[in-house]
C-alpha positions in Angstrom: 0.0 0.0 0.0 1.3 3.4 -1.0 -0.3 6.5 0.7 0.4 9.9 -0.7 -1.0 13.3 0.3 -1.7 16.5 -1.5 -2.8 19.7 0.3 -4.8 22.5 -1.3 -6.1 25.3 0.9 -8.1 23.7 3.7 -8.4 20.3 2.0 -6.1 17.3 2.2 -6.3 14.6 -0.4 -5.0 11.2 0.7 -4.5 8.8 -2.3 -4.5 5.1 -1.6 -2.7 2.8 -4.0 -2.9 -1.0 -3.5 -4.5 -3.1 -0.9 -5.8 -1.7 2.4 -5.5 -4.7 4.7 -4.6 -5.4 8.3 -0.9 -4.5 7.9 -1.3 -1.4 5.7 -4.3 -0.1 7.7 -1.8 0.7 10.5 -0.1 3.2 8.2 -3.4 4.8 7.2 -4.4 5.0 10.9 -1.1 6.8 11.6 -1.8 9.3 8.8 -5.3 10.0 10.0 -4.2 10.2 13.6 -1.7 13.1 13.0 -2.7 16.2 14.9 -2.2 18.4 11.8 -5.1 16.6 10.0 -7.5 18.6 12.3 -6.4 21.7 10.6 -8.3 20.8 7.5 -12.0 21.4 6.6 -12.1 18.3 4.3 -10.2 15.0 4.1 -10.7 13.5 0.6 -9.8 9.9 0.0 -8.9 9.1 -3.6 -9.7 5.5 -4.1 -8.9 5.3 -7.8 -6.0 2.9 -7.2 -7.4 1.1 -4.1 -8.2 -2.4 -5.4 -9.0 -4.1 -2.1 -10.2 -3.1 1.3 -10.4 -5.4 4.4 -12.4 -5.1 7.5 -9.3 -3.6 9.2 -9.1 -0.9 6.6 -12.8 -0.1 6.9 -12.3 0.0 10.7 -9.7 2.7 10.4 -12.2 5.0 8.6 -15.0 4.2 11.0 -12.7 4.9 14.0 -12.0 8.3 12.8 -15.4 9.2 11.5 -16.8 10.6 14.9 -13.6 12.6 15.6 -13.9 14.2 12.2 -17.6 15.0 12.6 -16.9 16.4 16.1 -14.3 18.8 14.5 -16.6 19.5 11.5 -14.2 17.9 9.1 -15.8 16.3 6.2 -14.6 12.9 5.1 -15.2 12.3 1.5 -14.3 9.3 -0.7 -14.1 9.5 -4.5 -12.9 7.6 -7.6 -14.0 4.4 -5.9 -13.8 1.2 -7.9 -17.0 -0.7 -8.1 -15.8 -3.8 -6.1 -14.6 -1.5 -3.2 -17.8 0.5 -3.3 -19.8 -2.7 -3.1 -18.1 -3.4 0.2 -19.1 -0.1 1.6 -22.7 -0.6 0.3 -23.1 -4.2 1.6 -22.1 -3.0 5.1 -24.2 0.2 4.9 -21.2 2.4 5.2 -22.3 4.4 2.1 -25.1 5.8 4.4 -22.5 6.9 7.1 -19.8 8.2 4.7 -19.8 10.6 1.7 -18.9 8.8 -1.5 -18.9 10.7 -4.7 -17.7 9.9 -8.2 -15.0 12.6 -8.9 -12.6 15.0 -7.2 -14.6 17.9 -8.5 -17.7 16.6 -6.8 -15.7 16.0 -3.6 -14.5 19.6 -3.6 -18.1 20.9 -3.9 -19.5 18.9 -1.0 -20.5 21.3 1.8 -19.1 21.0 5.3 -22.5 21.5 6.8 
């Protein structure tokens, strides 16, 4: 799993490349736990090159969801491959998390 970041204004985009499993989810958790992440209004997760997500990977996002909501930080997923999106939908996580098709859509999502 390769994790890269891009910062633009008050938005950070985290790009995931590879498989998000038990071992790589630790790296993602470290990224999302950094204090500086709380300085952003939006955390965008680019899933274009994410070809697998395990329950451990999903758990990382779920564990940070309330903290982000409390801080009024919007967590938004985009460019999600169909097989990864299906996992979110089967578990009902698409109802808890914001999933859009493109980066442009993600940038227009309101923080309200």
